[in-house]
C-alpha positions in Angstrom: 71.6 186.8 -48.5 74.9 186.1 -50.2 78.2 187.7 -49.3 81.6 187.8 -50.8 84.9 187.3 -48.9 88.6 187.3 -49.4 90.3 184.4 -47.6 94.0 184.4 -46.6 94.6 180.7 -46.0 97.8 179.0 -44.6 99.0 176.4 -47.1 101.7 173.9 -46.2 102.3 170.6 -48.0 103.8 168.8 -45.1 105.5 169.1 -41.7 109.0 169.6 -43.3 107.8 172.2 -45.9 107.7 175.9 -45.6 104.2 177.3 -45.3 102.7 180.4 -46.8 99.5 182.3 -46.9 97.5 182.1 -50.2 94.7 184.5 -51.1 91.3 183.3 -52.5 88.4 185.4 -53.7 85.2 183.7 -52.5 82.1 185.3 -54.1 78.4 184.5 -53.5 78.5 182.6 -50.2 75.1 182.1 -48.6 75.2 183.5 -45.1 73.3 180.6 -43.7 76.3 178.3 -44.4 78.6 177.2 -41.6 82.3 178.1 -41.9 83.1 174.5 -42.9 80.4 174.5 -45.6 81.9 177.6 -47.0 85.3 175.9 -47.1 83.6 172.9 -48.9 82.4 175.3 -51.6 85.9 176.8 -51.9 87.4 173.3 -52.2 84.9 172.3 -54.9 85.9 175.3 -56.9 89.6 174.6 -56.4 89.2 171.0 -57.5 87.2 172.1 -60.6 90.1 174.4 -61.5 92.6 171.6 -61.1 94.1 173.0 -57.8 94.9 171.2 -54.5 91.9 171.6 -52.0 92.5 173.1 -48.6 93.1 170.4 -46.0 91.2 170.7 -42.7 89.9 168.4 -40.0 86.2 167.7 -39.5 83.8 165.0 -38.5 80.5 165.4 -36.8 80.0 169.1 -37.7 77.7 169.3 -34.6 80.2 170.8 -32.1 80.7 167.5 -30.3 83.7 165.6 -31.8 86.4 168.2 -31.4 87.9 167.4 -34.8 87.5 170.8 -36.4 89.7 173.6 -35.2 91.9 176.3 -36.6 92.5 180.0 -36.0 90.2 182.6 -37.7 91.3 186.2 -37.6 93.6 185.5 -34.7 91.1 183.6 -32.5 90.8 179.8 -32.2 87.4 178.7 -33.6 86.7 182.3 -34.7 85.0 185.4 -33.3 82.0 183.9 -31.5 82.6 182.7 -27.9 81.4 179.2 -27.0 81.4 178.1 -30.6 83.3 175.6 -32.7 84.3 176.2 -36.3 81.5 173.9 -37.5 78.9 175.9 -35.5 80.2 179.3 -36.8 77.9 180.7 -39.5 78.8 183.1 -42.3 76.1 185.6 -41.2 78.7 186.7 -38.6 81.0 188.0 -41.3 80.6 191.2 -43.3 80.3 191.4 -47.1 83.7 192.2 -48.5 85.6 191.1 -45.4 89.1 189.7 -45.5 89.4 186.6 -43.3 92.7 185.1 -42.2 92.7 181.3 -41.5 95.7 179.4 -40.0 96.3 176.2 -38.1 96.8 175.9 -34.3 100.1 177.4 -33.4 101.8 175.3 -30.8 105.1 173.3 -30.7 103.2 170.2 -29.5 100.9 170.5 -32.5 103.1 170.2 -35.7 101.4 171.0 -38.9 100.6 167.9 -41.0 99.1 169.7 -44.0 97.5 173.2 -44.4 95.1 173.6 -41.4 95.6 170.0 -40.1 97.8 169.6 -37.1 99.0 166.5 -35.1 97.0 166.6 -31.8 98.1 163.2 -30.6 99.9 164.6 -27.5 96.3 165.1 -26.1 95.7 161.4 -26.7 98.9 160.5 -24.9 97.6 162.4 -21.8 94.3 160.5 -21.9 96.2 157.2 -22.3 98.3 157.9 -19.3 95.2 158.3 -17.2 94.6 154.5 -17.4 91.3 153.1 -16.2 88.7 153.2 -13.4 88.0 150.3 -11.2 84.5 149.0 -12.0 82.9 145.7 -11.1 81.6 143.6 -14.0 78.1 142.3 -14.3 74.8 143.9 -15.0 74.5 147.7 -15.1 73.9 149.1 -11.6 70.9 151.3 -10.8 71.4 154.9 -11.7 70.7 156.0 -8.1 72.8 153.3 -6.4 75.5 155.8 -5.5 74.2 159.1 -4.1 76.1 162.1 -5.6 75.4 165.7 -4.6 73.8 167.7 -7.3 76.5 170.4 -7.2 79.2 167.7 -7.6 77.4 166.0 -10.5 77.0 169.4 -12.3 80.7 170.1 -11.9 81.6 166.7 -13.3 79.3 167.2 -16.2 80.7 170.6 -17.0 84.2 169.1 -17.0 83.1 166.2 -19.2 81.9 168.7 -21.8 85.5 169.1 -23.0 85.7 167.9 -26.6 89.6 167.8 -26.8 89.8 170.2 -29.7 93.0 171.9 -28.6 91.8 175.5 -28.7 93.0 176.0 -25.2 96.5 175.1 -26.2 96.4 177.3 -29.4 95.0 180.2 -27.4 97.6 180.1 -24.6 100.7 182.2 -25.0 102.6 179.3 -23.3 100.9 176.6 -25.4 99.8 175.0 -22.1 97.3 172.1 -21.9 96.2 172.6 -18.3 92.6 173.3 -19.1 92.2 170.2 -21.2 94.0 168.0 -18.7 92.2 169.4 -15.7 88.8 168.9 -17.4 89.6 165.2 -18.2 90.8 164.7 -14.6 87.9 166.4 -12.9 85.1 164.5 -14.6 86.5 161.3 -13.0 88.0 162.7 -9.8 84.8 164.4 -8.7 82.8 161.2 -8.8 82.9 158.1 -6.6 83.7 155.8 -9.5 87.0 157.7 -10.1 88.3 157.6 -6.6 90.3 154.3 -6.7 92.9 155.5 -9.1 92.5 159.2 -8.4 96.0 160.0 -7.1 97.9 157.8 -9.5 95.8 159.2 -12.4 96.5 162.8 -11.6 100.3 162.1 -11.3 100.5 160.2 -14.6 98.4 162.7 -16.6 100.1 165.8 -15.3 103.5 164.3 -15.8 102.6 163.4 -19.4 101.1 166.8 -20.0 104.3 168.6 -18.8 106.4 166.5 -21.2 104.6 167.9 -24.2 103.2 171.3 -23.3 104.2 174.6 -21.7 103.3 175.8 -18.2 100.2 177.6 -17.1 100.8 181.2 -15.9 97.1 182.2 -15.6 96.7 184.2 -18.7 93.1 182.8 -18.9 93.2 182.7 -22.7 92.3 179.0 -22.6 89.0 179.8 -20.8 88.3 182.6 -23.2 88.6 180.5 -26.4 87.2 177.2 -25.1 84.1 176.4 -27.2 82.5 174.6 -24.2 83.2 177.5 -21.8 85.2 175.3 -19.4 86.3 177.2 -16.3 89.9 177.5 -15.2 88.6 176.5 -11.7 89.3 173.0 -12.9 93.0 173.9 -13.2 93.0 174.9 -9.5 91.4 171.5 -8.6 94.0 169.7 -10.7 96.9 171.5 -9.0 95.5 170.8 -5.6 95.1 167.1 -6.4 98.6 166.9 -7.8 100.1 168.3 -4.6 98.0 165.9 -2.5 99.2 163.0 -4.7 102.9 164.0 -4.1 102.3 164.2 -0.4 100.5 160.8 -0.3 103.4 159.3 -2.3 106.0 160.7 0.2 104.1 159.2 3.1 103.8 155.8 1.4 107.6 155.9 0.8 108.3 156.7 4.4 106.2 153.8 5.6 108.1 151.4 3.2 111.6 152.4 4.4 113.2 149.8 6.8 113.7 150.8 10.4 117.2 152.1 11.2 118.7 150.2 14.1 
C-alpha cells in the first residue's frame, strides 16, 4: 500500500545560520519502507530537481549503532516506544498525514546541518571513564568468574544503550543521566569493572555535569529511550557517586599529617 505525506523538515545550513522549517509533498511512499528509506526517496527527488538533500545521520540501520536520531512530531525517534528512527516503518503513519521533523533540541547538541547535531559531549563522557584493569594473555574461560544471573542481566540491560542521545533530547533539562548511568552500570555491576569503579564514576559524572543539565526525575528519558533503559540505573549512579565522594574524603583524612 502506498501513502502520501506532507513533511515539515528543519533545514539549517550550519551552526551559525538561522534555521527554518521547509514543507515537502511526498507522494506514493510504500508503507513497508522505514522512515530513513522514505527520506532517501525524498532526497533522490530533491537531487533530481537540483535542490540540496536533507542531511541526517545514519549507519547500520538495524537499531544498533545509535547514529540515527531526530524528533518526529515532538517525540525523539518517533511515535513508537522502544524503536529507533531506522526501525520506524511508514505503516505507522496515515495517508495524508503531516509529519514534523526536527533535530535533537539540546544546548549540548549544536546543530551541524539540518537534522545532524554534534553529539561529541557523549564521547567526552565515555573518554573520561578511562579503562578497566585486565590481565593480558589468552582469553579466560567464560565461567571463570561466577556472576549472579540477576546481576548479569542488569549489566546486559545497561550495555544495551546505543548512545543515540534521545534521552537528552527528551529531557526538559537536557540531562544525560540515563546515558551516563547506563555506561557506568554495565561496568560497575561486574567484577571486571571494580578496580576503577570509584574513580570512573567521579570522572564520568563530573564530565557529564560540565555539558548537560541536571536530572529532576521527569522520566522523559526512560519514556523515549529506544532500548527501554530504566531510570533505576540513575539511582545506582547517584549512590555510587556519593560513595565515591565518601571514599575520597576518608583517603584524604588518612593522608593528612598528624598534628603535634
